[in-house]
C-alpha positions as CSV (number, residue, x, y, z in Angstrom):
1,Q,-1.2,2.6,22.8
2,V,-0.5,0.7,19.5
3,Q,-3.6,0.3,17.3
4,L,-3.8,-1.4,14.0
5,V,-7.2,-0.6,12.7
6,E,-8.7,-2.8,9.8
7,S,-11.4,-1.7,7.1
8,G,-12.7,-2.9,3.8
9,G,-14.2,-6.4,4.4
10,G,-17.3,-7.6,3.4
11,L,-19.3,-10.0,1.1
12,V,-18.2,-10.2,-2.8
13,Q,-19.3,-12.4,-5.5
14,P,-16.7,-15.1,-6.8
15,G,-14.4,-13.2,-9.3
16,G,-15.1,-9.9,-7.7
17,S,-12.6,-7.6,-6.0
18,L,-12.2,-6.0,-2.5
19,R,-9.6,-3.7,-1.0
20,L,-8.6,-3.8,2.4
21,S,-7.1,-0.9,4.2
22,C,-5.2,-1.1,7.7
23,T,-4.3,2.2,9.5
24,A,-1.5,2.1,12.3
25,S,-1.0,4.2,15.5
26,G,1.4,4.4,18.2
27,I,4.3,2.9,16.3
28,I,6.7,4.4,13.8
29,F,5.1,2.8,11.1
30,S,8.1,3.3,8.4
31,N,10.0,0.9,10.9
32,Y,7.9,-1.8,10.8
33,R,7.3,-4.7,8.4
34,M,3.4,-4.6,7.8
35,G,1.7,-7.8,6.6
36,W,-2.0,-9.4,6.3
37,Y,-2.9,-13.0,7.3
38,R,-6.1,-14.6,7.4
39,Q,-8.0,-17.2,9.2
40,G,-10.7,-19.2,7.5
41,P,-13.3,-21.4,9.0
42,G,-11.6,-24.3,10.6
43,K,-8.0,-23.5,9.6
44,Q,-5.1,-22.1,11.1
45,R,-3.8,-18.6,10.5
46,E,-2.0,-18.2,7.2
47,L,0.4,-15.7,5.6
48,V,-1.2,-13.7,2.9
49,A,1.3,-11.0,1.9
50,T,3.9,-9.1,3.8
51,I,5.9,-5.8,2.8
52,T,9.1,-4.5,4.5
53,N,9.7,-1.0,5.4
54,Y,11.9,-0.9,2.2
55,G,8.8,-2.1,0.1
56,R,9.9,-5.8,-0.6
57,T,7.0,-8.0,-0.9
58,N,6.1,-11.5,-0.2
59,Y,3.0,-13.4,-0.9
60,G,1.5,-16.6,0.0
61,D,1.1,-19.3,-2.8
62,S,-2.5,-19.2,-2.9
63,V,-2.8,-15.4,-3.5
64,K,0.4,-14.8,-5.8
65,G,-1.0,-12.9,-8.9
66,R,-4.3,-12.2,-7.6
67,F,-3.5,-9.7,-4.2
68,T,-1.5,-6.6,-4.2
69,I,0.0,-5.5,-0.9
70,L,0.8,-1.6,-0.8
71,R,2.1,0.6,1.9
72,D,1.8,4.6,2.3
73,N,4.3,5.6,5.0
74,A,3.1,9.0,5.0
75,K,-0.5,7.9,6.0
76,N,0.7,4.9,8.1
77,T,-1.5,2.6,6.0
78,V,-1.2,-0.8,4.4
79,S,-3.4,-2.0,1.9
80,L,-4.4,-5.4,0.3
81,Q,-6.1,-5.3,-3.1
82,M,-7.4,-8.6,-3.7
83,N,-8.7,-9.6,-7.4
84,S,-10.4,-12.7,-8.7
85,L,-11.7,-13.7,-5.4
86,K,-12.5,-17.3,-4.8
87,P,-14.8,-18.9,-2.3
88,E,-11.8,-20.3,-0.6
89,D,-10.5,-16.9,0.2
90,T,-13.3,-16.3,2.6
91,A,-11.4,-15.6,6.0
92,V,-11.0,-13.0,8.7
93,Y,-8.2,-11.0,7.6
94,Y,-5.7,-9.3,9.9
95,C,-3.3,-6.9,9.9
96,N,0.1,-7.3,11.2
97,G,3.0,-4.9,12.2
98,E,6.2,-6.4,13.1
99,R,9.9,-5.5,14.3
100,R,11.7,-8.6,14.6
101,D,14.8,-7.1,15.9
102,L,12.9,-5.8,18.8
103,G,10.7,-9.0,19.4
104,L,7.7,-6.6,18.8
105,A,4.5,-7.7,16.8
106,Y,1.1,-6.3,16.9
107,W,-2.4,-7.4,15.6
108,G,-5.6,-5.6,14.5
109,Q,-9.0,-6.9,15.3
110,G,-9.6,-8.6,12.3
111,T,-12.1,-7.9,9.2
112,Q,-14.4,-10.6,7.6
113,V,-14.1,-11.4,3.9
114,T,-16.8,-13.2,2.5
115,V,-16.7,-14.7,-1.1
116,S,-19.9,-16.4,-2.0
117,S,-22.8,-16.1,-4.7
């Protein structure tokens, strides 16, 4: 059974920082591209950041320079360091694991991030 379990969400003031983590089980983690997506109120789900199994990263335009995605293949974890948070970063953040070559994609249950004073 595949599980992606997120943690680290919460309430933070504008300009603050949060670190999200996602721990995967039931997959060969090192073979998967991992990523973070988010869905804000009344918005479609959007890309935040992805990291390939080789460590190549890609970021959504709105988070470039503020967010950093990292993976630890030994611990089956992917993290998202979020700095300089803005109210528009408020969303449910979802962890994703994907193997496009096999047509496989898995999602976590999501963790709420709220940026507000």
